[in-house]
A tleap script that builds the chain and sets N, CA, C and O, in Angstrom:
source leaprc.protein.ff14SB
mol = sequence {
  NMET TYR CYS GLY HIE SER ILE GLU LEU SER
  GLU ALA TYR HIE ASP TYR GLN GLY PRO LEU
  ARG CYS ALA VAL CYS LYS SER LEU MET THR
  VAL ARG VAL GLU GLU GLY GLN LEU ARG SER
  MET GLU ALA THR PRO LYS ALA PRO ALA PRO
  ALA ALA ALA LEU LYS ALA ARG PRO ALA HIE
  PRO CGLY
}
set mol.1.N position { 95.771 98.310 85.442 }
set mol.1.CA position { 96.542 98.639 86.810 }
set mol.1.C position { 96.163 99.597 87.458 }
set mol.1.O position { 95.349 100.372 86.957 }
set mol.2.N position { 96.572 99.760 88.525 }
set mol.2.CA position { 96.130 101.053 89.485 }
set mol.2.C position { 96.413 102.162 88.846 }
set mol.2.O position { 95.646 103.100 89.064 }
set mol.3.N position { 97.530 102.386 87.917 }
set mol.3.CA position { 97.541 103.675 87.243 }
set mol.3.C position { 96.999 104.029 86.109 }
set mol.3.O position { 97.200 105.043 85.440 }
set mol.4.N position { 96.048 102.827 85.861 }
set mol.4.CA position { 95.120 102.938 84.666 }
set mol.4.C position { 95.377 102.413 83.345 }
set mol.4.O position { 94.638 102.445 82.361 }
set mol.5.N position { 96.773 101.825 83.492 }
set mol.5.CA position { 97.231 101.146 82.080 }
set mol.5.C position { 96.602 99.689 82.098 }
set mol.5.O position { 96.022 99.294 83.109 }
set mol.6.N position { 96.710 98.988 81.099 }
set mol.6.CA position { 96.072 97.592 80.901 }
set mol.6.C position { 97.441 96.793 80.844 }
set mol.6.O position { 98.379 97.282 80.215 }
set mol.7.N position { 97.555 95.749 81.396 }
set mol.7.CA position { 98.638 94.679 81.017 }
set mol.7.C position { 97.975 93.117 81.172 }
set mol.7.O position { 97.130 92.597 81.902 }
set mol.8.N position { 98.786 92.709 80.143 }
set mol.8.CA position { 98.375 91.055 80.016 }
set mol.8.C position { 99.379 90.449 81.034 }
set mol.8.O position { 100.470 90.991 81.214 }
set mol.9.N position { 99.002 89.292 81.719 }
set mol.9.CA position { 99.791 88.569 82.352 }
set mol.9.C position { 99.841 87.139 81.797 }
set mol.9.O position { 98.855 86.563 81.337 }
set mol.10.N position { 101.191 86.563 81.884 }
set mol.10.CA position { 100.986 85.164 81.300 }
set mol.10.C position { 100.778 84.153 82.070 }
set mol.10.O position { 100.384 84.507 83.181 }
set mol.11.N position { 100.889 82.956 81.926 }
set mol.11.CA position { 100.292 81.746 82.999 }
set mol.11.C position { 100.970 81.700 83.975 }
set mol.11.O position { 100.580 81.086 84.968 }
set mol.12.N position { 102.255 82.393 83.937 }
set mol.12.CA position { 103.095 82.344 85.203 }
set mol.12.C position { 102.634 83.188 86.290 }
set mol.12.O position { 103.176 83.055 87.388 }
set mol.13.N position { 101.595 84.139 86.114 }
set mol.13.CA position { 100.990 84.839 86.918 }
set mol.13.C position { 99.453 84.419 87.455 }
set mol.13.O position { 98.579 85.186 87.858 }
set mol.14.N position { 99.405 83.025 87.336 }
set mol.14.CA position { 97.762 82.528 87.477 }
set mol.14.C position { 97.566 82.604 89.047 }
set mol.14.O position { 96.565 83.099 89.564 }
set mol.15.N position { 98.423 82.166 89.615 }
set mol.15.CA position { 98.446 82.334 91.337 }
set mol.15.C position { 99.663 83.196 91.578 }
set mol.15.O position { 100.770 82.667 91.485 }
set mol.16.N position { 99.564 84.393 91.859 }
set mol.16.CA position { 100.565 85.148 92.034 }
set mol.16.C position { 100.419 86.338 93.232 }
set mol.16.O position { 99.359 86.961 93.185 }
set mol.17.N position { 101.268 86.678 94.183 }
set mol.17.CA position { 100.917 87.680 94.988 }
set mol.17.C position { 102.318 88.377 95.196 }
set mol.17.O position { 103.261 87.696 95.598 }
set mol.18.N position { 102.492 89.914 94.892 }
set mol.18.CA position { 103.654 90.400 94.899 }
set mol.18.C position { 103.903 91.754 94.312 }
set mol.18.O position { 102.859 92.401 94.237 }
set mol.19.N position { 104.846 92.313 93.922 }
set mol.19.CA position { 105.036 93.574 93.032 }
set mol.19.C position { 104.901 93.138 91.594 }
set mol.19.O position { 105.407 92.164 91.035 }
set mol.20.N position { 104.208 93.955 91.182 }
set mol.20.CA position { 104.250 94.383 89.495 }
set mol.20.C position { 104.497 95.729 89.029 }
set mol.20.O position { 103.991 96.723 89.550 }
set mol.21.N position { 105.420 95.750 87.867 }
set mol.21.CA position { 105.504 97.174 87.648 }
set mol.21.C position { 104.981 97.252 86.111 }
set mol.21.O position { 105.032 96.325 85.303 }
set mol.22.N position { 104.429 98.656 85.863 }
set mol.22.CA position { 103.756 98.919 84.688 }
set mol.22.C position { 104.667 99.046 83.665 }
set mol.22.O position { 105.617 99.760 83.987 }
set mol.23.N position { 104.719 98.577 82.471 }
set mol.23.CA position { 105.624 98.597 81.583 }
set mol.23.C position { 105.451 99.940 81.061 }
set mol.23.O position { 106.445 100.497 80.596 }
set mol.24.N position { 104.151 100.637 81.073 }
set mol.24.CA position { 104.300 102.385 80.435 }
set mol.24.C position { 104.849 102.974 81.231 }
set mol.24.O position { 105.977 103.393 80.975 }
set mol.25.N position { 104.240 103.224 82.504 }
set mol.25.CA position { 104.679 104.508 83.291 }
set mol.25.C position { 105.644 104.046 84.466 }
set mol.25.O position { 106.062 104.834 85.314 }
set mol.26.N position { 105.916 102.878 84.439 }
set mol.26.CA position { 106.906 102.230 85.568 }
set mol.26.C position { 106.310 102.244 86.969 }
set mol.26.O position { 107.030 101.919 87.913 }
set mol.27.N position { 105.135 102.573 87.153 }
set mol.27.CA position { 104.835 102.514 88.772 }
set mol.27.C position { 104.771 100.985 89.147 }
set mol.27.O position { 104.569 100.045 88.379 }
set mol.28.N position { 104.980 100.954 90.435 }
set mol.28.CA position { 105.062 99.768 91.141 }
set mol.28.C position { 103.669 99.540 91.952 }
set mol.28.O position { 103.103 100.370 92.664 }
set mol.29.N position { 103.252 98.187 91.663 }
set mol.29.CA position { 101.651 98.115 92.221 }
set mol.29.C position { 102.246 96.752 93.145 }
set mol.29.O position { 103.344 96.213 93.009 }
set mol.30.N position { 101.342 96.454 93.949 }
set mol.30.CA position { 101.427 95.236 94.676 }
set mol.30.C position { 100.058 94.246 94.484 }
set mol.30.O position { 98.982 94.604 94.964 }
set mol.31.N position { 100.163 93.280 93.921 }
set mol.31.CA position { 99.015 92.557 93.470 }
set mol.31.C position { 98.818 91.279 93.894 }
set mol.31.O position { 99.724 90.616 94.399 }
set mol.32.N position { 97.386 90.761 93.683 }
set mol.32.CA position { 97.207 89.158 94.351 }
set mol.32.C position { 96.306 88.555 93.130 }
set mol.32.O position { 95.285 89.170 92.824 }
set mol.33.N position { 96.589 87.600 92.566 }
set mol.33.CA position { 95.882 86.956 91.434 }
set mol.33.C position { 95.949 85.664 91.786 }
set mol.33.O position { 96.963 85.005 92.017 }
set mol.34.N position { 94.442 85.214 91.827 }
set mol.34.CA position { 94.214 83.805 92.168 }
set mol.34.C position { 93.175 83.071 91.141 }
set mol.34.O position { 91.994 83.400 91.033 }
set mol.35.N position { 93.754 82.113 90.468 }
set mol.35.CA position { 93.091 81.212 89.305 }
set mol.35.C position { 92.973 82.344 88.025 }
set mol.35.O position { 91.943 82.377 87.352 }
set mol.36.N position { 93.879 83.075 87.805 }
set mol.36.CA position { 93.875 83.768 86.907 }
set mol.36.C position { 93.128 84.993 87.037 }
set mol.36.O position { 93.182 85.755 86.072 }
set mol.37.N position { 92.428 85.341 88.055 }
set mol.37.CA position { 91.721 86.685 88.468 }
set mol.37.C position { 92.300 87.532 89.401 }
set mol.37.O position { 92.848 87.087 90.410 }
set mol.38.N position { 92.211 88.943 89.102 }
set mol.38.CA position { 92.881 89.730 90.112 }
set mol.38.C position { 91.801 90.048 91.103 }
set mol.38.O position { 90.620 90.368 90.973 }
set mol.39.N position { 92.747 89.819 92.344 }
set mol.39.CA position { 91.769 89.593 93.492 }
set mol.39.C position { 92.107 90.947 94.425 }
set mol.39.O position { 91.257 91.320 95.233 }
set mol.40.N position { 93.233 91.589 94.302 }
set mol.40.CA position { 93.560 92.812 94.877 }
set mol.40.C position { 94.891 93.709 94.284 }
set mol.40.O position { 95.912 93.264 93.761 }
set mol.41.N position { 94.587 94.862 94.501 }
set mol.41.CA position { 95.537 95.630 93.783 }
set mol.41.C position { 96.025 96.973 94.733 }
set mol.41.O position { 95.134 97.628 95.274 }
set mol.42.N position { 97.062 97.261 94.872 }
set mol.42.CA position { 97.258 98.681 95.502 }
set mol.42.C position { 98.699 99.387 95.152 }
set mol.42.O position { 99.587 98.745 94.591 }
set mol.43.N position { 98.831 100.529 95.464 }
set mol.43.CA position { 100.056 101.213 94.689 }
set mol.43.C position { 100.971 100.790 95.838 }
set mol.43.O position { 100.513 100.458 96.932 }
set mol.44.N position { 102.266 100.810 95.561 }
set mol.44.CA position { 103.198 100.426 96.238 }
set mol.44.C position { 103.798 101.857 96.868 }
set mol.44.O position { 104.017 102.675 95.974 }
set mol.45.N position { 104.057 102.254 97.991 }
set mol.45.CA position { 104.569 103.535 98.150 }
set mol.45.C position { 106.203 103.634 97.866 }
set mol.45.O position { 106.947 102.715 98.210 }
set mol.46.N position { 106.540 104.452 97.415 }
set mol.46.CA position { 108.116 104.690 96.957 }
set mol.46.C position { 108.687 104.853 98.600 }
set mol.46.O position { 108.267 105.507 99.555 }
set mol.47.N position { 110.016 103.788 98.390 }
set mol.47.CA position { 110.871 104.020 99.655 }
set mol.47.C position { 111.335 105.398 99.876 }
set mol.47.O position { 111.677 105.988 98.852 }
set mol.48.N position { 111.427 106.074 101.040 }
set mol.48.CA position { 112.253 107.026 101.272 }
set mol.48.C position { 113.997 106.719 100.635 }
set mol.48.O position { 114.551 105.690 100.252 }
set mol.49.N position { 114.367 107.862 100.734 }
set mol.49.CA position { 115.936 107.675 100.180 }
set mol.49.C position { 116.763 107.544 101.587 }
set mol.49.O position { 116.671 108.418 102.449 }
set mol.50.N position { 117.525 106.457 101.738 }
set mol.50.CA position { 118.333 106.169 102.757 }
set mol.50.C position { 119.143 107.395 103.268 }
set mol.50.O position { 119.659 108.214 102.508 }
set mol.51.N position { 119.210 107.448 104.691 }
set mol.51.CA position { 119.701 108.644 105.270 }
set mol.51.C position { 121.269 108.919 105.030 }
set mol.51.O position { 121.738 110.054 105.099 }
set mol.52.N position { 121.940 107.915 104.776 }
set mol.52.CA position { 123.272 107.969 104.110 }
set mol.52.C position { 123.390 108.853 103.111 }
set mol.52.O position { 124.084 109.870 103.107 }
set mol.53.N position { 122.536 108.348 102.069 }
set mol.53.CA position { 122.476 109.006 100.687 }
set mol.53.C position { 122.108 110.419 100.841 }
set mol.53.O position { 122.824 111.143 100.150 }
set mol.54.N position { 121.264 111.013 101.492 }
set mol.54.CA position { 120.724 112.360 101.773 }
set mol.54.C position { 122.044 113.040 102.411 }
set mol.54.O position { 122.255 114.098 101.819 }
set mol.55.N position { 122.860 112.831 103.266 }
set mol.55.CA position { 123.897 113.087 103.711 }
set mol.55.C position { 125.094 113.391 102.598 }
set mol.55.O position { 125.836 114.372 102.645 }
set mol.56.N position { 125.121 112.590 101.822 }
set mol.56.CA position { 126.189 112.527 100.808 }
set mol.56.C position { 126.167 113.637 99.927 }
set mol.56.O position { 127.144 114.125 99.358 }
set mol.57.N position { 124.674 114.097 99.836 }
set mol.57.CA position { 124.451 115.179 98.639 }
set mol.57.C position { 124.878 116.458 99.159 }
set mol.57.O position { 124.624 116.669 100.345 }
set mol.58.N position { 125.528 117.425 98.445 }
set mol.58.CA position { 125.656 118.663 98.583 }
set mol.58.C position { 124.498 119.639 98.858 }
set mol.58.O position { 123.589 119.683 98.029 }
set mol.59.N position { 124.448 120.466 100.003 }
set mol.59.CA position { 123.081 121.149 100.241 }
set mol.59.C position { 122.949 121.934 98.986 }
set mol.59.O position { 121.926 121.740 98.329 }
set mol.60.N position { 123.835 122.802 98.544 }
set mol.60.CA position { 123.579 123.661 97.421 }
set mol.60.C position { 124.758 123.312 96.365 }
set mol.60.O position { 125.975 123.409 96.522 }
set mol.61.N position { 124.116 122.933 95.390 }
set mol.61.CA position { 125.349 122.500 93.914 }
set mol.61.C position { 126.001 123.896 93.540 }
set mol.61.O position { 125.362 124.910 93.261 }
set mol.62.N position { 127.603 123.758 93.587 }
set mol.62.CA position { 128.274 124.458 92.891 }
set mol.62.C position { 129.561 125.171 93.998 }
set mol.62.O position { 130.406 125.943 93.545 }
savepdb mol mol.pdb
quit
């Protein structure tokens, strides 16, 4: 995987394109597998926190 950990995919991923999470470090990758061969892989950037959630947090605890 992009994070450096190995992962074995079942036959369900023989032809697959989409997100895949590492079981070890939990990082999220976007992969493309064709005919059982990895064709592309890239790290999926973390989504920023929604603005509403940021406003709900107090500026300074206490």
